[in-house]
N, C-alpha and C positions, 0 to 999 in steps of 0.2 A: 366330784370324782366318780369314775365308772364303778358301778357295783357289780360284782360277779353275779351271773345268772344261774340260779338253782331252781328249776321248776317244781321240784318235789323233794321230800326228804327220803332217807333210807337208800336202799340199793339202786332204785331207779334214778334218783337224783344224782347219785354218785356216778353212774354210768354216763349220764348226760354230761356231767362236769368233766369226766375223762375224755369224752369225744371232743369237747369244745375247749379244752384247757389251753392249748397253745394260742388260739385266737383270742380267748378272753384275757390271758396274761399279757399279750402284746397290746391289746386295747387299754388295759389297766395301766401298763407302763407308760403310755402316752398321755395320761391324764395330767392336768395342769399342776396339781400339787406334787405328784411324783417327779415330774420334770423339773420343777423348781428345786426340789431337794437334791436330786441327783446332779443337776447342773452346778449347784453350789459346791457339792462334793468334788466334782471334776475340777472345778476352778481352784479350790483352796487346799485340797488334801496334800498335794505335792510339797507345800510349804510347811506342813506340820511335821515336826521332828521330835516332839516330846509328848508324853501323856498329858502334861499340863496344858499344852497348846490345844490338844484335841478336846479335852473336857471344857475348855474355855469358850468353844464355839458350839452352841447348842444345836445348830443345824447339822454340823458335821457329826456331832455325837449322836444325833437322832438316827442318821444313816448307819453309823458304825454299830450301834447297839441293835437297831432294827434288822441289820443283815444277819444277826445271829439269834433273832427271836428274843432279845433281851430289852425290849422297849420299856418295860415297866421299871427299869433301873435308871431312867433318864435323869431323875432328880438325886440319885445317889452318887454325886460327882466325886466325893472324897474316896468312897469305896472303889469306884471304877478307876480313878487315878492311881490309887495304891496298887490295885491289881495289875494294871498295865505296866507300872514301873517295876514291879517285882518280876515280871515276865512269866514264862512257863517252863523253863528248863530245869529249875531246881525242884526237887520232890516236895519241899515244904513251902513252895510259893503259894500265895493266897489262892490263885486260880486253880491249883491242883488239889486244894483241900475240899473242893465241892464235888459231889458225885455227879452233878449236872455238868457235863463236859462242854456245854455251850460256852461257858466262861473261859476255859482253857483254850478252846478253839479260837475265840475272839482275840485273846491275848497273844497267842502264837501268830495269828494272822498279821497283827500290826508290828510285832517285834521291837517293842520299846524297852524290853528288859535288859539286864546286864549281859554283855557278850552276845546279844542278839542283833540281827541285821534288820534295821528299820525298813519297812517295805513301802512306805507311803509315797515314795517318789517313783515307783514302778507303775507303768501304764497298765500292765496286766493285773496288778493289785487293784487299781481303781475300778477296772471293768469287773473284776471278780466280786468286789464288795457291792457294787451297784446291782449286779445281777442277783446276788443273794438278798439284797434289800427289797428289790422289786418282788421277788418270789415270796419272801416273808410277809410283806405288806399285802400281797394278794391273798395269802392264806389268812391273815388277820381279818381282811375285809370279808372273806368267805365265812369266817367264824362269827361275824356279826349277824349273819343270817342263819347259819347252822353250824354250831360248834363241833358237831361230830364230823362234818366235812373238813373243817380245818385240821382236826387231829388226824384224819385219814390221809390228807395231803402231806402233812408233816411226816407221818410214818412211812409213807410211800417214798418220800425223798431221803429220809435220814436212816431208817432202820437197817437197810442192807449194809451201810457203812459200819454201823455199830456192831452188828453180828458177824461181820467179816474181819474185824480187827483181830490181831494176835491177842492171845490171852485165854484164860479158862472160861468155861461156860458160866461159872459163878461170877467172874468179873463182868461178863457181858450182861448178865441179869442185873447186877448191881447198877450198871450204867443205865439200863432200861428203867429201873426203878427210880433212878436219880433224875431222869428227865421227865418233868410233869406231863408233857403231851404223850410220850410213849407209855408212861406208867398208866395214864388214864385209859389209853387204848387197850392195854393188856388187862387191866382190871375188869373192864367191861367185857372184852372178848372172852376172858376166862371165867366170867361170872362171879367175880370176887367183889366183896363190899369194900368201900373206901376205908373202912375201919381196919382193914388188914395192915395198913401202914402203922398202926399203933403197936403191933407185936414186935418181938425181937427180930432184927434184920436177918439173922440166919434162919429163923423160922419162916420169915417171908420168902426167902429163897426157896426153901423146901416146898412151900405152898405154890409158888409160881411154876416150879419145875413139875410138880405132881399134876397140876391142872393142865399144863401144856402137853404133858405126856398123854393124859386122858383124852383131851380134845383133838390134838393134832398128831399124836402118834410118836412124839419124841419129847424128852425134857430139855433138849438143847435149843437155845435160841438161834444157833447157826442154821437151823432148818429154814428160817425165814429169808435166807439169801436166795432161795429158790423162788422165782417169780410166781409159780403156782401156789406155793405155800403162803407167800406174802399176800396174794390175792384172797386166799381162803381166810387168812387172819383178818384182813380188812373187811371182807364180807361178813364174817362172824361178828366183828365189832359193830358194823353199821346195823345189822339185823337186831342185835341186842339193844343198841342205843335207841333204835326206833321204837322198840317195845317199851323201853323205859319212858320215852317221850310221850307215848300215848297216854300213860298214866295208870296208876294202880286202880283207878276208879272204873276203868273200862272192863267189860266182860271179856273172857277169853275168845268168844265168838267174834266180838267187835274187833279185837286185836288181829285175829286171823284174817278177817275180811279186809282190814286196812293193809296188811302185808300182801295179800293176794292182789289187791288193786294197784299196789305200787310195783 
């Protein structure tokens, strides 16, 4: 399979990836493994009308979960089946109990729940899931070389939608904190230790808001719907991530030299 090309880490590597993203994604989507998986999805998905049918076909489930960045759940068939069957319209549905909205997004996309419209027979649905799958798999492949690049790509793709949704700033922060890639990005960009996740959730909210206000000039996550602010956030994240990757054993002079060279 084609592997994403990332010539260096940090901000310079990110800029190269941005310049070449479209060409690299297209080449990645043409690789034999991706073609096999997406061709099978195109051929079979229209005949899938229940959650049970979907989880019974591992190749279909691979694409379905992969499209929403949930590939790690591939062996949790009972859990996925139950979630799909309950749907996403009821407030107490299983998918809506998670702060990670990727689950409810997936469940809503397929429409297997009560009083929902199953979308598997729609051509636009098939194209939509395949496109999402290819993008997510490209990000996963990128992460195998540089995890910070995967997280940056994910944030660039998803964060604007999260912060532009209706709801309070607190709700948006809780969504960010509930999605592992976004949480990781903000913890690093805001200079927070991962141990912050162990404190009370309302206190976490205060910490994220205070740090965002201090670093970016506003406690509101809605500010990152602005492309310039989003770029500032990603740049801050990548710079801090690169410092962390250099290691605590390096001197400050060595770290500064590495950053200047990149």
